[in-house]
SEKEVO-183052 format. One record per atom (N, C-alpha, C): residue in one letter; x, y, z. Coordinates in steps of 0.2 Angstrom, whole numbers. Layout:
% residues N
R resn    px    py    pz
R    A     X     Y     Z
...
This chain:
% residues 207
R resn    px    py    pz
R    X   -49   307   710
R    X   -56   310   710
R    X   -61   306   714
R    X   -65   309   718
R    X   -70   305   722
R    X   -75   302   718
R    X   -77   296   719
R    X   -82   293   715
R    X   -89   296   718
R    X   -94   295   713
R    X  -101   298   715
R    X  -104   293   721
R    X  -106   296   726
R    X  -109   292   732
R    X  -115   288   729
R    X  -115   281   731
R    X  -120   277   729
R    X  -118   273   723
R    X  -113   274   720
R    X  -111   271   713
R    X  -105   266   714
R    X  -102   266   720
R    X   -96   262   721
R    X   -96   257   727
R    X   -91   259   731
R    X   -90   254   737
R    X   -95   254   742
R    X   -98   259   744
R    X  -103   259   749
R    X  -109   256   747
R    X  -113   252   751
R    X  -119   249   749
R    X  -124   255   748
R    X  -130   253   744
R    X  -135   258   744
R    X  -138   259   750
R    X  -139   254   755
R    X  -142   255   761
R    X  -138   260   765
R    X  -131   259   765
R    X  -126   264   769
R    X  -127   271   766
R    X  -127   272   760
R    X  -128   278   757
R    X  -134   282   759
R    X  -140   278   759
R    X  -146   280   761
R    X  -146   283   768
R    X  -143   279   772
R    X  -143   280   779
R    X  -138   286   780
R    X  -133   287   776
R    X  -129   292   777
R    X  -132   299   775
R    X  -136   299   770
R    X  -140   305   768
R    X  -145   307   773
R    X  -148   302   776
R    X  -153   303   782
R    X  -149   307   787
R    X  -143   304   789
R    X  -139   308   794
R    X  -137   315   792
R    X  -135   316   786
R    X  -134   323   784
R    X  -140   327   785
R    X  -146   325   784
R    X  -152   329   784
R    X  -153   331   791
R    X  -149   328   796
R    X  -150   330   803
R    X  -146   336   805
R    X  -142   338   801
R    X  -137   344   802
R    X  -138   349   798
R    X  -136   355   800
R    X  -136   361   796
R    X  -131   361   790
R    X  -125   358   791
R    X  -120   357   785
R    X  -118   350   785
R    X  -118   348   779
R    X  -116   341   777
R    X  -110   338   781
R    X  -105   343   781
R    X   -98   341   785
R    X   -99   339   792
R    X  -105   342   795
R    X  -106   341   802
R    X  -107   334   804
R    X  -110   330   798
R    X  -111   323   799
R    X  -105   318   798
R    X   -99   321   797
R    X   -94   317   795
R    X   -92   311   800
R    X   -92   312   806
R    X   -90   307   811
R    X   -95   302   811
R    X  -102   303   812
R    X  -107   298   812
R    X  -107   294   805
R    X  -105   297   800
R    X  -105   294   793
R    X   -99   289   793
R    X   -93   291   796
R    X   -88   287   796
R    X   -89   281   800
R    X   -93   281   806
R    X   -95   275   809
R    X   -99   271   805
R    X  -104   274   802
R    X  -108   270   797
R    X  -105   267   792
R    X  -100   270   789
R    X   -96   266   784
R    X   -92   261   786
R    X   -89   262   792
R    X   -85   257   796
R    X   -89   251   797
R    X   -96   252   798
R    X  -100   246   800
R    X  -100   241   794
R    X   -99   244   788
R    X  -100   239   782
R    X   -94   235   782
R    X   -88   238   783
R    X   -81   234   781
R    X   -77   232   788
R    X   -79   235   793
R    X   -75   235   799
R    X   -70   240   800
R    X   -68   243   794
R    X   -63   249   794
R    X   -65   253   788
R    X   -61   259   788
R    X   -62   264   783
R    X   -57   263   777
R    X   -59   260   772
R    X   -55   259   766
R    X   -54   265   762
R    X   -49   266   758
R    X   -48   272   754
R    X   -54   273   750
R    X   -57   268   747
R    X   -63   269   743
R    X   -69   272   747
R    X   -70   269   753
R    X   -75   272   758
R    X   -74   279   759
R    X   -68   281   761
R    X   -66   288   762
R    X   -67   292   756
R    X   -66   290   750
R    X   -67   294   744
R    X   -75   295   744
R    X   -79   290   745
R    X   -86   291   745
R    X   -89   295   750
R    X   -86   295   756
R    X   -88   299   762
R    X   -87   306   760
R    X   -81   307   757
R    X   -79   314   755
R    X   -84   317   751
R    X   -86   313   746
R    X   -91   316   741
R    X   -98   317   744
R    X  -100   313   749
R    X  -106   314   752
R    X  -106   321   756
R    X  -101   322   760
R    X  -101   328   764
R    X   -97   334   762
R    X   -95   334   756
R    X   -92   340   752
R    X   -85   341   755
R    X   -81   336   757
R    X   -74   337   759
R    X   -70   334   754
R    X   -63   335   755
R    X   -58   331   751
R    X   -57   324   755
R    X   -55   319   751
R    X   -53   313   755
R    X   -47   314   760
R    X   -43   319   759
R    X   -38   320   764
R    X   -41   323   770
R    X   -46   327   770
R    X   -49   330   776
R    X   -53   324   780
R    X   -56   320   776
R    X   -59   314   779
R    X   -54   310   783
R    X   -49   308   779
R    X   -44   304   782
R    X   -40   307   788
R    X   -39   314   788
R    X   -36   318   793
R    X   -41   317   800
R    X   -47   318   799
R    X   -52   317   804
R    X   -52   310   807
R    X   -53   305   803
R    X   -54   298   805
R    X   -48   296   808
R    X   -42   298   806
R    X   -36   295   809
R    X   -34   298   816
R    X   -38   303   818
R    X   -37   306   824
R    X   -41   302   830
R    X   -46   298   828
R    X   -50   295   833
R    X   -48   287   833
R    X   -47   285   839
R    X   -45   278   840
R    X   -51   273   838
R    X   -57   275   839
R    X   -63   271   837
R    X   -64   270   829
R    X   -60   274   826
R    X   -61   274   818
R    X   -54   271   816
R    X   -54   266   812
R    X   -48   262   809
R    X   -47   263   802
R    X   -42   266   800
R    X   -40   267   793
R    X   -35   261   790
R    X   -35   256   794
R    X   -31   250   792
R    X   -36   244   794
R    X   -35   238   790
R    X   -40   233   791
R    X   -38   230   799
R    X   -44   228   802
R    X   -43   225   808
R    X   -47   218   808
R    X   -47   214   813
R    X   -51   208   814
R    X   -58   209   814
R    X   -62   204   814
R    X   -69   204   815
R    X   -70   206   822
R    X   -66   204   827
R    X   -67   206   834
R    X   -60   210   836
R    X   -61   216   838
R    X   -55   220   841
R    X   -56   219   849
R    X   -51   216   852
R    X   -51   215   859
R    X   -46   220   862
R    X   -49   224   866
R    X   -45   229   870
R    X   -44   227   877
R    X   -38   226   879
R    X   -37   224   886
R    X   -34   230   890
R    X   -38   231   895
R    X   -36   237   899
R    X   -30   235   904
R    X   -25   239   904
R    X   -19   238   908
R    X   -18   244   913
R    X   -23   248   914
R    X   -22   254   918
R    X   -22   251   926
R    X   -21   256   930
R    X   -19   254   937
R    X   -24   249   940
R    X   -30   250   940
R    X   -35   246   944
R    X   -34   239   941
R    X   -34   238   934
R    X   -34   232   931
R    X   -27   229   932
R    X   -21   233   932
R    X   -15   231   933
R    X   -14   227   940
R    X   -17   230   945
R    X   -17   228   951
R    X   -20   221   952
R    X   -25   220   948
R    X   -29   213   948
R    X   -27   208   942
R    X   -21   209   940
R    X   -18   204   935
R    X   -19   205   928
R    X   -19   212   926
R    X   -21   213   919
R    X   -15   211   914
R    X    -9   212   917
R    X    -3   210   913
R    X    -2   202   912
R    X    -4   199   917
R    X    -4   192   917
R    X   -10   189   912
R    X   -15   193   912
R    X   -21   191   908
R    X   -19   192   901
R    X   -15   198   900
R    X   -13   200   893
R    X    -8   194   890
R    X    -4   192   894
R    X     1   187   892
R    X    -3   181   890
R    X    -8   179   894
R    X   -12   173   893
R    X   -16   174   886
R    X   -18   180   885
R    X   -22   181   879
R    X   -17   181   873
R    X   -11   184   873
R    X    -7   183   868
R    X    -5   176   866
R    X    -4   172   871
R    X    -2   165   870
R    X    -8   161   867
R    X   -14   163   870
R    X   -20   159   867
R    X   -21   161   860
R    X   -21   167   858
R    X   -22   169   851
R    X   -16   169   847
R    X   -10   168   850
R    X    -4   167   846
R    X    -3   174   842
R    X    -3   179   845
R    X    -2   186   842
R    X     0   191   848
R    X     4   196   846
R    X     6   201   851
R    X     1   207   850
R    X     0   211   856
R    X    -4   217   856
R    X    -2   221   850
R    X    -7   224   846
R    X    -6   228   841
R    X    -6   224   834
R    X    -7   218   834
R    X    -7   214   828
R    X   -14   210   828
R    X   -15   207   822
R    X   -21   203   820
R    X   -19   196   819
R    X   -24   191   821
R    X   -22   184   820
R    X   -22   182   813
R    X   -19   177   812
R    X   -18   175   805
R    X   -24   173   801
R    X   -29   171   805
R    X   -36   170   801
R    X   -40   176   801
R    X   -38   182   803
R    X   -41   188   802
R    X   -47   189   807
R    X   -48   185   812
R    X   -53   185   816
R    X   -52   190   822
R    X   -46   190   825
R    X   -45   194   831
R    X   -40   199   830
R    X   -41   205   832
R    X   -36   210   833
R    X   -35   212   840
R    X   -29   212   843
R    X   -28   212   850
R    X   -24   219   851
R    X   -27   223   856
R    X   -23   229   858
R    X   -23   230   865
R    X   -18   234   867
R    X   -18   236   874
R    X   -21   243   875
R    X   -25   243   880
R    X   -29   250   881
R    X   -28   253   887
R    X   -29   260   887
R    X   -29   263   894
R    X   -36   262   897
R    X   -37   265   902
R    X   -43   264   906
R    X   -50   264   902
R    X   -54   259   902
R    X   -60   259   898
R    X   -66   260   903
R    X   -65   262   909
R    X   -70   264   913
R    X   -74   259   916
R    X   -71   253   917
R    X   -75   247   920
R    X   -71   245   926
R    X   -68   250   930
R    X   -64   248   935
R    X   -66   243   941
R    X   -73   244   942
R    X   -76   240   947
R    X   -76   232   945
R    X   -75   231   939
R    X   -75   224   937
R    X   -68   222   934
R    X   -63   225   937
R    X   -56   224   935
R    X   -54   216   936
R    X   -50   213   932
R    X   -47   216   926
R    X   -53   215   920
R    X   -53   220   916
R    X   -58   220   911
R    X   -55   221   904
R    X   -59   220   899
R    X   -58   221   892
R    X   -64   223   888
R    X   -63   225   882
R    X   -69   227   878
R    X   -68   223   871
R    X   -73   220   869
R    X   -73   217   862
R    X   -78   221   858
R    X   -75   224   853
R    X   -79   229   848
R    X   -83   234   852
R    X   -80   236   857
R    X   -83   242   862
R    X   -88   239   866
R    X   -89   232   867
R    X   -93   229   872
R    X   -89   227   878
R    X   -91   229   884
R    X   -87   228   890
R    X   -88   221   892
R    X   -82   218   895
R    X   -82   212   898
R    X   -78   212   904
R    X   -81   211   910
R    X   -77   212   916
R    X   -76   206   920
R    X   -72   207   926
R    X   -70   201   930
R    X   -67   195   926
R    X   -62   197   921
R    X   -60   192   916
R    X   -54   188   919
R    X   -55   182   919
R    X   -50   177   921
R    X   -47   173   914
R    X   -42   170   915
R    X   -39   166   909
R    X   -45   161   906
R    X   -48   158   911
R    X   -53   153   909
R    X   -59   156   906
R    X   -61   162   909
R    X   -67   165   906
R    X   -66   168   899
R    X   -59   170   898
R    X   -57   173   892
R    X   -57   167   886
R    X   -55   162   888
R    X   -55   156   884
R    X   -62   154   882
R    X   -67   155   886
R    X   -74   153   885
R    X   -77   159   880
R    X   -75   165   881
R    X   -77   170   877
R    X   -74   169   870
R    X   -68   167   869
R    X   -65   166   862
R    X   -69   160   859
R    X   -70   155   863
R    X   -74   149   860
R    X   -81   152   857
R    X   -84   156   861
R    X   -91   158   859
R    X   -91   163   853
R    X   -85   167   853
R    X   -85   171   847
R    X   -83   167   841
R    X   -79   162   841
R    X   -77   158   836
R    X   -83   154   833
R    X   -87   152   838
R    X   -93   148   836
R    X   -99   152   834
R    X   -99   158   835
R    X  -104   163   832
R    X  -110   163   837
R    X  -109   161   843
R    X  -115   160   848
R    X  -116   167   852
R    X  -111   172   851
R    X  -112   178   855
R    X  -113   184   850
R    X  -116   183   844
R    X  -117   188   840
R    X  -122   193   842
R    X  -127   191   846
R    X  -132   195   849
R    X  -129   200   854
R    X  -124   198   857
R    X  -121   203   862
R    X  -115   206   859
R    X  -111   203   855
R    X  -105   206   852
R    X  -105   206   844
R    X  -108   211   841
R    X  -108   211   833
R    X  -101   211   831
R    X  -100   210   824
R    X   -94   211   821
R    X   -91   218   822
R    X   -85   219   821
R    X   -82   226   822
R    X   -85   231   817
R    X   -86   237   820
R    X   -89   242   815
R    X   -96   244   817
R    X  -100   239   820
R    X  -107   240   822
R    X  -107   244   829
R    X  -107   250   829
R    X  -106   254   835
R    X  -113   253   839
R    X  -119   254   835
R    X  -125   254   838
R    X  -130   250   833
R    X  -135   247   836
R    X  -140   244   832
R    X  -146   247   832
R    X  -147   253   836
R    X  -153   257   836
R    X  -152   262   830
R    X  -157   263   826
R    X  -156   268   820
R    X  -159   274   823
R    X  -155   279   822
R    X  -157   286   824
R    X  -163   289   820
R    X  -167   291   824
R    X  -174   294   821
R    X  -175   301   821
R    X  -170   305   824
R    X  -171   312   824
R    X  -164   316   826
R    X  -164   322   826
R    X  -159   326   828
R    X  -159   328   835
R    X  -160   334   836
R    X  -161   337   843
R    X  -168   337   845
R    X  -172   333   842
R    X  -179   333   843
R    X  -183   340   842
R    X  -180   343   837
R    X  -184   350   835
R    X  -188   348   829
R    X  -194   351   829
R    X  -198   349   823
R    X  -195   351   817
R    X  -197   348   811
R    X  -194   349   805
R    X  -196   357   802
R    X  -202   359   804
R    X  -203   366   802
R    X  -199   371   805
R    X  -197   370   811
R    X  -193   375   815
R    X  -186   375   812
R    X  -183   369   811
R    X  -177   368   808
R    X  -176   371   801
R    X  -182   370   797
R    X  -182   373   790
R    X  -182   380   790
R    X  -186   383   795
R    X  -186   390   795
R    X  -180   393   797
R    X  -176   390   802
R    X  -170   393   804
R    X  -164   392   799
R    X  -165   387   795
R    X  -160   386   789
R    X  -161   392   784
R    X  -168   393   783
R    X  -169   398   778
R    X  -167   405   780
R    X  -168   406   786
R    X  -166   413   789
R    X  -158   413   789
R    X  -155   408   791
R    X  -147   408   790
R    X  -145   409   783
R    X  -148   406   778
R    X  -146   406   771
R    X  -147   413   769
R    X  -153   416   771
R    X  -154   423   769
R    X  -149   428   771
R    X  -147   427   778
R    X  -142   432   780
R    X  -136   431   777
R    X  -134   425   775
R    X  -127   423   772
R    X  -127   426   765
R    X  -133   427   762
R    X  -133   430   755
R    X  -135   437   755
R    X  -135   440   761
R    X  -137   447   762
R    X  -144   449   761
R    X  -149   444   762
R    X  -156   445   762
R    X  -158   448   769
R    X  -165   448   769
R    X  -168   451   775
R    X  -167   446   781
C-alpha cells in the first residue's frame, strides 16, 4: 500500500513543491512527469519508496507511475552516479573521434558504458544524437552539454567534478532545472477556477 505523502521518503519541501505543481493542472495525474523529475532531484533516481509516494500524490497506482517513468530515458528507476555522462556516438560525433573519446573515457573512469564507477560518482552511457553537432564530439553531464571534447579536456572536466568546483554549472544528477516554476499557462487563477467549476458541473450533470 502507498504511504501517505509527506510522511515517508520524500522530504517535506519536495512534497510541498509537488503539491504546488499539482495545483497547476486540472487533474493531479497530469503533473506526474514534472513530479517524477522533482522526486528524482532528491535522490538522483526514482526509488520504490518515492514511486509509492508519487502515486499517492497524483492518485495513481505505483505500477502506473513506474510504467510511465520507465518509458523515459531522463527518468531513472535504478540508482545512478552523482554524474551521468552521456557520450554521443552519432554520425557527426563519430566522424570527429567519438569512439576514440569513449574508449579514453572508459579507460579513465575504469568502467564500461552502461555501468557506474565503484565510488558511485559517475555513470557512463553511450547516447544517440544530443543535438550539439556543431561542437562534435560532444557529451552531456546531467543533461548539461559539453562540446569540442578532447581526451585532455575530458580529464580536466572529471578533475573539476571530483573536486566539486563545477557545481554551479553541473549540479548533481536529478536537478533538471534550478528555476522554480511560478505558474501554469499564465492564465489568471479566477479564470482557471471558473473553468474547473464549469467542467465539474458538466461532469455531474449540472448546468
